[in-house]
Backbone as JSON, one array per atom type, in Angstrom:
{
  "sequence": "XXXXXXXXXXXXXXXXXXXXXXXXXXXXXXXXXXXXXXXXXXXXXXXXXXXXXXXXXXXXXXXXXXXXXXXXXXXXXXXXXXXXXXXXXXXXXXXX",
  "N": [[-17.88, -12.71, 3.9], [-18.89, -10.53, 1.46], [-19.34, -6.87, 1.63], [-20.86, -5.54, -0.15], [-22.88, -6.63, -2.94], [-24.38, -7.74, -5.96], [-27.75, -6.93, -5.95], [-28.1, -6.7, -3.26], [-27.98, -4.51, -0.56], [-26.44, -2.21, 1.8], [-26.36, 0.0, 4.33], [-23.88, 1.93, 5.77], [-22.68, 3.61, 8.64], [-20.06, 4.26, 9.12], [-17.01, 2.95, 7.91], [-14.12, 1.24, 8.2], [-11.32, 0.08, 6.53], [-8.58, -2.18, 5.93], [-7.06, -3.82, 4.13], [-7.57, -5.1, 0.58], [-9.5, -7.76, -0.81], [-8.25, -8.57, -3.23], [-5.31, -7.44, -4.36], [-3.61, -4.96, -6.19], [-6.79, -3.26, -5.57], [-9.42, -4.21, -8.04], [-9.79, -2.23, -11.12], [-12.56, -1.8, -11.52], [-13.76, -1.98, -9.13], [-16.25, -1.54, -6.74], [-15.88, 0.3, -4.6], [-14.2, 2.24, -5.56], [-15.61, 4.19, -6.74], [-17.44, 5.03, -5.13], [-19.56, 7.33, -3.22], [-19.37, 9.83, -0.61], [-21.41, 10.93, 2.29], [-21.39, 13.69, 1.95], [-20.8, 14.07, -0.7], [-18.46, 13.66, -1.53], [-15.45, 11.93, -2.8], [-13.94, 8.45, -2.92], [-12.11, 6.73, -0.42], [-9.85, 5.24, -1.07], [-6.53, 4.65, -0.81], [-2.95, 4.26, -1.14], [-1.36, 1.98, 1.21], [-0.26, 3.46, 3.6], [-0.89, 4.73, 5.95], [-0.78, 6.32, 9.2], [2.07, 6.78, 9.35], [4.75, 8.49, 11.01], [6.24, 11.74, 10.99], [8.96, 11.38, 11.19], [9.37, 8.84, 10.32], [8.46, 9.1, 7.68], [10.42, 10.86, 6.82], [12.69, 9.07, 6.87], [11.91, 7.14, 5.16], [11.97, 8.67, 2.7], [14.62, 9.4, 2.59], [15.83, 6.85, 2.46], [14.65, 6.01, -0.02], [15.92, 7.86, -1.75], [18.49, 7.07, -1.47], [18.52, 4.61, -2.55], [17.76, 5.23, -5.32], [19.97, 6.82, -6.12], [22.15, 4.98, -5.87], [21.39, 3.11, -7.77], [21.41, 4.55, -10.13], [24.02, 5.4, -10.26], [25.28, 3.14, -10.66], [26.03, 1.5, -8.38], [26.2, -1.02, -5.91], [23.24, -2.03, -3.92], [22.34, -1.22, -0.46], [22.38, -3.57, 1.97], [20.15, -3.62, 3.7], [18.17, -2.38, 2.24], [17.34, -4.11, 0.34], [14.94, -6.36, -0.61], [14.22, -8.64, -2.22], [16.2, -10.6, -4.1], [17.87, -12.18, -6.78], [15.98, -14.02, -7.1], [15.12, -14.9, -4.35], [14.24, -14.17, -0.93], [16.01, -11.67, 0.64], [16.16, -10.66, 3.11], [15.56, -11.39, 6.53], [13.47, -9.75, 7.47], [11.41, -10.12, 5.67], [9.4, -12.72, 4.49], [10.94, -14.94, 5.82], [10.38, -15.56, 8.3]],
  "CA": [[-18.9, -12.18, 3.14], [-18.7, -9.1, 0.92], [-20.36, -6.09, 2.22], [-21.59, -5.21, -1.36], [-22.93, -7.61, -4.03], [-25.57, -7.32, -6.75], [-29.1, -7.22, -5.44], [-27.91, -6.4, -1.71], [-27.3, -3.21, -0.16], [-26.18, -2.01, 3.11], [-25.96, 1.39, 4.72], [-22.95, 2.05, 6.76], [-22.31, 4.95, 9.21], [-18.54, 4.48, 8.94], [-16.25, 1.77, 7.57], [-12.58, 1.24, 8.07], [-10.73, -1.28, 6.0], [-7.11, -2.27, 5.76], [-6.69, -4.33, 2.75], [-8.68, -5.53, -0.25], [-9.14, -9.18, -1.08], [-7.23, -8.69, -4.32], [-4.26, -6.34, -4.23], [-4.48, -3.86, -5.79], [-8.27, -3.44, -5.93], [-9.67, -4.13, -9.45], [-10.22, -0.86, -11.6], [-14.03, -1.69, -11.34], [-14.16, -2.12, -7.7], [-17.28, -0.39, -6.45], [-15.41, 1.4, -3.72], [-13.37, 3.28, -6.34], [-16.56, 5.27, -7.27], [-18.58, 5.34, -4.05], [-19.63, 8.92, -2.8], [-19.78, 9.92, 0.74], [-22.75, 11.77, 2.4], [-21.07, 15.1, 1.57], [-20.57, 14.05, -2.13], [-17.04, 13.49, -1.78], [-15.06, 10.64, -3.37], [-13.83, 7.36, -1.95], [-10.84, 6.8, 0.41], [-8.89, 4.3, -1.48], [-5.22, 5.26, -0.75], [-1.94, 3.33, -0.73], [-1.19, 1.51, 2.57], [0.76, 4.18, 4.28], [-1.53, 5.51, 7.09], [-0.08, 6.25, 10.41], [3.42, 6.96, 9.5], [5.26, 9.61, 11.66], [7.13, 12.5, 10.21], [10.3, 10.82, 11.26], [9.33, 7.63, 9.48], [8.47, 9.54, 6.26], [11.9, 11.34, 6.38], [13.6, 7.88, 6.83], [11.51, 6.48, 3.81], [12.35, 9.6, 1.63], [16.05, 9.24, 2.63], [16.06, 5.52, 1.86], [14.42, 6.12, -1.67], [16.94, 8.61, -2.39], [19.78, 6.24, -1.52], [18.35, 3.38, -3.52], [17.76, 5.74, -6.56], [21.24, 7.34, -6.29], [22.99, 3.83, -6.0], [20.91, 2.5, -8.93], [21.73, 5.55, -11.26], [25.49, 5.44, -10.19], [25.7, 1.74, -10.76], [26.53, 0.97, -7.09], [25.29, -2.12, -5.24], [22.3, -1.69, -2.93], [22.8, -1.55, 0.81], [21.59, -4.88, 2.28], [18.9, -3.4, 4.38], [17.34, -1.97, 1.23], [17.13, -5.25, -0.61], [13.94, -7.39, -0.23], [14.27, -9.83, -3.09], [17.27, -10.6, -5.03], [18.12, -13.37, -7.3], [14.71, -14.93, -6.88], [14.84, -15.19, -3.08], [14.12, -13.1, -0.03], [17.35, -11.37, 1.08], [16.26, -10.36, 4.63], [14.51, -11.92, 7.5], [12.22, -8.88, 7.65], [10.35, -10.45, 4.7], [9.41, -14.06, 4.03], [11.78, -15.92, 6.39], [9.95, -15.41, 9.71]],
  "C": [[-18.8, -10.81, 2.75], [-19.88, -8.22, 1.45], [-21.23, -5.7, 1.04], [-21.64, -6.31, -2.5], [-24.21, -7.31, -4.74], [-26.87, -7.91, -6.04], [-29.13, -7.18, -3.72], [-27.34, -5.04, -1.58], [-27.27, -3.1, 1.25], [-25.74, -0.61, 3.49], [-25.03, 1.4, 5.97], [-22.84, 3.49, 7.27], [-20.85, 5.29, 8.99], [-18.14, 3.0, 8.59], [-14.77, 2.05, 7.61], [-11.97, -0.04, 7.69], [-9.16, -1.11, 6.12], [-6.56, -2.62, 4.46], [-7.85, -4.8, 1.91], [-8.32, -7.01, -0.47], [-8.26, -9.58, -2.17], [-6.57, -7.39, -4.41], [-3.67, -6.16, -5.58], [-5.95, -4.11, -6.09], [-8.48, -3.33, -7.4], [-10.11, -2.68, -9.9], [-11.77, -0.69, -11.49], [-14.63, -1.91, -10.11], [-15.11, -1.18, -7.36], [-16.76, 0.7, -5.52], [-14.6, 2.44, -4.36], [-14.27, 4.34, -6.66], [-17.57, 5.63, -6.15], [-18.4, 6.87, -3.66], [-19.92, 8.89, -1.26], [-20.98, 10.72, 0.98], [-22.44, 13.3, 2.08], [-20.78, 15.08, 0.06], [-19.16, 13.82, -2.44], [-16.67, 12.07, -2.31], [-14.69, 9.53, -2.24], [-12.39, 7.63, -1.17], [-9.81, 5.86, 0.23], [-7.44, 4.9, -1.77], [-4.14, 4.11, -0.66], [-1.85, 3.13, 0.68], [-0.1, 2.24, 3.18], [0.24, 4.87, 5.52], [-0.77, 5.32, 8.26], [1.36, 6.49, 10.48], [3.85, 8.45, 10.17], [6.05, 10.52, 10.78], [8.56, 11.99, 10.1], [10.35, 9.62, 10.3], [9.27, 8.08, 7.99], [9.72, 10.16, 5.8], [12.79, 10.1, 6.18], [13.3, 7.26, 5.52], [12.08, 7.27, 2.68], [13.81, 9.31, 1.48], [16.49, 7.97, 1.98], [15.82, 5.45, 0.38], [15.5, 6.72, -2.41], [18.3, 7.89, -2.65], [19.65, 5.21, -2.54], [18.48, 3.94, -4.99], [19.33, 6.23, -6.98], [22.15, 6.1, -6.61], [22.55, 3.19, -7.38], [21.62, 3.41, -10.16], [23.36, 5.59, -11.19], [26.1, 4.04, -10.36], [26.31, 1.04, -9.49], [25.63, -0.14, -6.58], [24.43, -1.39, -4.14], [22.77, -2.0, -1.57], [21.83, -2.59, 1.27], [20.18, -4.7, 2.85], [17.97, -2.81, 3.49], [16.88, -2.9, 0.21], [16.07, -6.14, 0.11], [14.09, -8.69, -0.91], [15.33, -9.53, -3.93], [17.56, -11.96, -5.49], [17.21, -14.53, -6.94], [14.44, -15.45, -5.46], [14.76, -13.93, -2.18], [15.63, -12.81, 0.4], [17.43, -10.91, 2.38], [15.25, -11.05, 5.35], [13.48, -11.06, 7.76], [11.06, -9.37, 6.73], [10.51, -11.85, 4.46], [10.09, -15.04, 4.72], [11.43, -15.74, 7.99], [9.77, -16.66, 10.22]]
}
């Protein structure tokens, strides 16, 4: 049951969510324009919370490698490929 719908309102002291029922959330999703008690905006952000500094550094290094390989016309490293030729390439995704 949605928390918000026309003709219905609910006051929350706090709300923590993880995902939306439609990804990404529609441009007219009510949470995109909600204000908090201090007048600030919403908290809709990409799903990356909780990453450590080490994980962020690995992500940045991996992104750099992927872009360099692409721009240099080199093949991608297998651990950096999720989908190729219409199928999952790694058991980390889709083949569990």
